[in-house]
C-alpha positions in Angstrom: 93.9 -8.4 20.3 92.3 -9.6 17.0 92.1 -13.3 17.3 91.1 -13.8 13.7 94.0 -11.9 12.2 94.6 -12.8 8.6 91.0 -13.5 7.8 88.7 -10.9 6.3 86.3 -9.2 8.8 82.8 -10.1 7.5 79.9 -7.7 7.3 77.4 -7.8 10.1 74.2 -9.7 9.6 71.2 -9.8 12.0 68.6 -12.5 12.1 65.4 -12.7 14.2 63.7 -15.9 15.5 60.0 -15.1 15.1 57.8 -18.0 16.0 54.0 -17.8 15.4 51.8 -16.9 18.3 48.1 -17.5 18.4 47.3 -14.4 16.4 48.4 -14.6 12.8 47.6 -11.0 12.0 50.0 -9.9 14.8 52.7 -12.2 13.6 52.4 -10.9 10.0 52.7 -7.3 11.3 55.7 -8.3 13.3 57.4 -9.9 10.2 56.8 -6.7 8.2 58.2 -4.5 11.0 61.3 -6.8 11.2 61.8 -6.4 7.5 61.5 -2.6 7.7 64.1 -2.4 10.5 67.1 -3.7 8.5 67.3 -7.2 9.7 68.5 -9.7 7.1 66.8 -12.9 8.0 63.6 -14.2 9.5 64.1 -17.5 11.3 61.9 -20.2 12.7 62.6 -22.8 15.4 62.0 -26.5 14.8 59.6 -27.3 17.6 56.8 -29.7 16.5 53.4 -29.4 18.1 54.1 -25.9 19.6 53.4 -23.9 16.5 52.8 -24.3 12.7 55.3 -26.3 10.8 58.6 -24.6 9.9 58.6 -24.8 6.1 55.1 -23.4 5.3 55.6 -20.7 7.9 58.9 -19.6 6.3 57.3 -19.7 2.8 54.5 -17.4 4.1 57.1 -15.0 5.6 59.1 -15.0 2.4 55.9 -14.0 0.5 55.2 -11.1 2.9 58.6 -9.4 2.6 61.9 -9.5 0.8 63.7 -10.9 3.9 65.8 -14.0 3.7 64.3 -16.8 5.7 65.8 -19.8 7.5 65.5 -22.6 10.0 67.0 -22.0 13.5 67.5 -24.9 13.5 66.3 -28.2 11.9 66.7 -30.9 14.6 68.6 -33.9 13.2 67.0 -36.1 15.9 63.6 -35.5 14.3 64.6 -35.4 10.6 65.4 -38.0 8.1 68.2 -36.6 5.9 66.5 -37.1 2.5 63.3 -35.4 3.5 65.0 -32.5 5.3 67.2 -31.9 2.3 64.3 -32.0 -0.1 62.3 -29.5 2.1 65.3 -27.2 2.3 66.0 -27.3 -1.4 62.3 -26.7 -2.1 62.4 -23.6 0.1 65.5 -22.3 -1.7 63.7 -22.7 -5.1 60.4 -21.2 -3.9 62.1 -18.2 -2.3 64.4 -17.7 -5.3 67.5 -18.3 -3.2 66.4 -16.5 0.0 66.5 -19.6 2.2 69.3 -20.7 4.5 69.2 -24.1 6.2 70.0 -24.1 9.9 70.8 -27.6 11.1 71.8 -29.0 14.4 71.7 -32.2 16.5 68.5 -31.3 18.3 67.8 -30.9 22.0 68.7 -34.0 24.0 65.6 -36.1 24.4 63.3 -34.2 22.1 62.6 -37.2 19.9 61.7 -39.4 22.9 59.3 -36.7 24.2 57.5 -36.9 20.8 57.2 -40.7 20.9 60.1 -41.4 18.5 63.0 -43.8 19.0 66.1 -42.3 20.8 68.8 -41.1 18.5 72.4 -41.2 19.7 74.8 -38.3 19.3 76.8 -40.2 16.7 73.7 -40.9 14.7 72.6 -37.3 14.9 76.0 -36.2 13.5 75.7 -38.8 10.8 72.2 -37.4 9.9 73.6 -33.9 9.7 76.3 -35.0 7.3 73.9 -36.9 5.2 71.4 -34.0 5.1 74.0 -31.6 3.7 75.2 -34.2 1.2 71.6 -34.8 0.0 70.9 -31.0 -0.1 74.0 -30.5 -2.4 72.6 -33.3 -4.7 69.2 -31.6 -4.9 70.7 -28.2 -5.5 72.9 -29.4 -8.3 75.5 -27.1 -9.9 73.2 -24.0 -10.3 72.0 -23.5 -6.7 73.8 -23.4 -3.3 71.6 -23.3 -0.3 73.6 -21.9 2.6 73.9 -24.2 5.6 74.2 -22.8 9.1 75.3 -25.6 11.5 74.7 -25.4 15.2 77.5 -27.3 17.1 78.7 -28.0 20.5 81.6 -30.6 20.8 84.7 -30.9 18.7 83.3 -33.6 16.4 80.3 -31.5 15.3 82.6 -28.5 15.0 84.9 -30.4 12.6 81.8 -31.4 10.6 80.6 -27.8 10.3 84.1 -26.7 9.2 83.9 -29.4 6.5 80.4 -28.9 5.1 78.7 -25.8 6.4 78.8 -22.1 5.4 78.1 -20.7 8.8 79.0 -22.1 12.3 77.1 -21.2 15.4 78.1 -22.6 18.8 75.6 -24.0 21.2 76.8 -22.1 24.2 75.9 -23.2 27.7 74.3 -20.3 29.6 77.1 -20.5 32.3 79.9 -20.3 29.8 82.1 -17.2 30.1 83.3 -14.9 27.4 86.8 -16.4 27.8 85.6 -19.9 27.4 83.6 -19.0 24.3 86.6 -17.2 22.8 88.7 -20.3 23.3 86.2 -22.3 21.2 87.2 -20.1 18.3 90.9 -20.0 19.1 90.9 -23.8 19.3 89.4 -24.2 15.8 92.1 -25.8 13.5 94.3 -23.5 11.5 93.0 -22.4 8.1 89.3 -22.1 8.9 87.3 -19.6 6.9 83.7 -19.7 7.9 81.1 -17.2 9.0 80.5 -17.3 12.8 77.0 -16.9 14.1 76.0 -16.1 17.7 72.7 -17.1 19.3 71.6 -14.3 21.7 68.9 -15.6 24.1 68.6 -12.6 26.4 68.7 -8.8 26.2 68.7 -6.8 29.4 66.5 -8.6 31.9 64.4 -10.4 29.3 64.8 -13.9 27.8 63.2 -14.5 24.4 60.8 -17.5 23.9 62.3 -20.5 22.0 65.8 -19.0 22.6 66.6 -20.5 26.0 65.1 -22.5 28.8 62.5 -21.0 31.0 64.7 -20.7 34.1 67.6 -18.7 32.7 68.8 -16.1 35.2 69.9 -12.9 33.4 71.8 -11.7 36.4 73.8 -15.0 36.4 74.5 -14.5 32.6 75.9 -11.1 33.3 78.0 -12.3 36.2 79.5 -15.0 34.0 80.2 -12.5 31.2 78.2 -14.8 28.9 77.9 -14.1 25.2 74.2 -15.2 25.1 73.1 -11.9 26.6 73.3 -8.3 25.3 72.7 -5.0 27.1 69.3 -3.4 26.6 70.8 0.0 26.0 71.2 0.3 22.2 74.5 2.2 22.5 76.0 -0.4 24.8 74.6 -3.2 22.7 76.3 -1.8 19.6 79.6 -1.5 21.3 79.4 -5.1 22.6 78.4 -6.5 19.2 81.4 -4.6 17.6 83.7 -6.0 20.3 82.5 -9.6 19.7 83.3 -9.3 16.0 86.6 -7.5 16.5 88.0 -9.8 19.3 86.4 -13.1 18.4 85.0 -13.0 14.9 81.3 -13.3 15.3 79.5 -11.4 12.6 76.0 -13.0 12.3 73.9 -12.2 15.4 70.5 -13.9 15.9 68.1 -12.6 18.5 64.5 -13.3 19.6 61.6 -11.3 18.0 60.7 -9.8 21.4 63.9 -7.7 21.2 63.8 -6.8 17.5 62.4 -3.3 18.3 64.8 -2.7 21.1 67.8 -3.5 18.9 66.5 -1.9 15.7 68.7 1.2 16.2 71.7 -1.1 16.6 70.9 -2.9 13.4 70.4 0.4 11.6 73.9 1.5 12.7 75.8 -1.8 12.1 74.1 -3.6 9.2 76.3 -3.7 6.2 79.5 -2.7 8.1 
């Protein structure tokens, strides 16, 4: 059954979350390999103190290749709207339109861990709305920086449908395929937005920065979770096609550790 009947099937896109390790030369080589494998977007997580800052790292990646670049995702709990919007607009200008702004509420408690005041869920959503509004003012009539919004509950989903270009669900690792499918089915009538899917695990591996350290891949498979893909390229391609056909996901984001494994899948599906 095609649950998104009546809406155009979007072409596949594939992004890679590629944080910087300790060896910059190795990271630069990895970015170039990702670009050569057909992926569309090089993404960076917003994790202060763990790695170089997101914006200069993305600017460096954009200078190395012709890839699009993006945040996966700016954490509203850590970001004042005006500054986040200015930074995103600046990246759009400096990359000549190759930047997409991923934006989400931020992991619960992340701001307190960094010594900042606690930010309530309502305030996080307010910051997300204000950030997009400020970004549109900075962009003006001649530039449109795409916004990818990571959401969980119905209030943030409604916000994404109102102001974002791409919606990606923050899926609990124990959520089943059926439950994730219902998230899309329960979106209000008339929605027309690209759906992204955060894939944290492939086979028996979990990518850094994509999920918590104690994720059990066997449990993910038992739950029929959408945050995992098979390691076999043929099976992965079939699964990705199924997720677009049955649910509507077309933008798949994986960890850099799996970019090589899934390169044959990207080569087969990119542009379809």
